[in-house]
N, C-alpha and C positions, 0 to 999 in steps of 0.2 A: 347313312349308318353312323352310329355313335360308338365311340371308344372312350375309355376312361384312363387318365394318367394316374399311375400307381405311385406309392410313396417314394420309390427309388428311381422315378423317371421312366418307368416302363409303360409301354402302351401295347395292348394286345390287338393285332390286326384281326378283324372279324373273319371267321372261317369262310364265309361266302367269298370274300375278296382273296383269301389265301388260295382257295380252290380255283377261282376264276383266273388268277395270275400264274397258277402252277408253282407256287412258292413251297419251299420245304425248309425244315429246321436247319439253321446254319447259313441260310442265304445272307448275302451282304447287301447293304443299301447305302446309297449316297443320300444323306439327309441334309436339307438346306431350307432356307426361308426364301420364298419368292412371292412378291406382291402381298406380303403379310400372311402367307400361308406356309405351313410346314409341308415339305415335299419329301416323300420317300421314293427313291428310284432304285429298283433292283439293278445291281451291277455284277459283272463277272470279273474276277481278278485272276490274271495269268502270271506265272513266274516270268521274270525278265528274260530268261533264256528262250521261252516260248515266243515272246513278243519279238525278240531278235530274229528267230527262225521265220516267223510270219513276215517280217519286214524284208528279209532276204528273198523269200519266195515271191513276194509281191514285186520286188525289184527285178528279179529274173523274168517274171511274167511280162512286166512293162518292156524290158529289153527285147524279149521274144516277139512281142506285138509290134514294136517300132521297127524291128529288123525284118519282119515278115516271116519269121520262123514259126510263129504260132498262127493258127487260123482265126479269122474273125467271122462270126456268124450274125445273120440278120436278126435272129430271134432264138428263143429257147428251143423251139421245135426243130430248127435247123441243127442246133448243137446236139440235140438228142438223136436225131437221125444220123448224124456223123458218128456218134458213139455206137449206134447199132451196126453201122457199116463196118466199123473197126472190129466189131465182134467181141 
């Protein structure tokens, strides 16, 4: 697919790619050069408070797993079965 660089450095991403990737207006990208190519990688940016909350929850989960307070499942089917049993 071809795209053209406009006067102000803008490039329009072809509609087929936009649809294929599920992109919407306002999405953010990490743009960099790798091996002589321009790469656009969609990213999600979270507020710092949200990141801190997720880190806290991950830390609590790790503690629960290592102390044996949280169950460990063999696979997703076992986890889903446990959820159904819990009702």
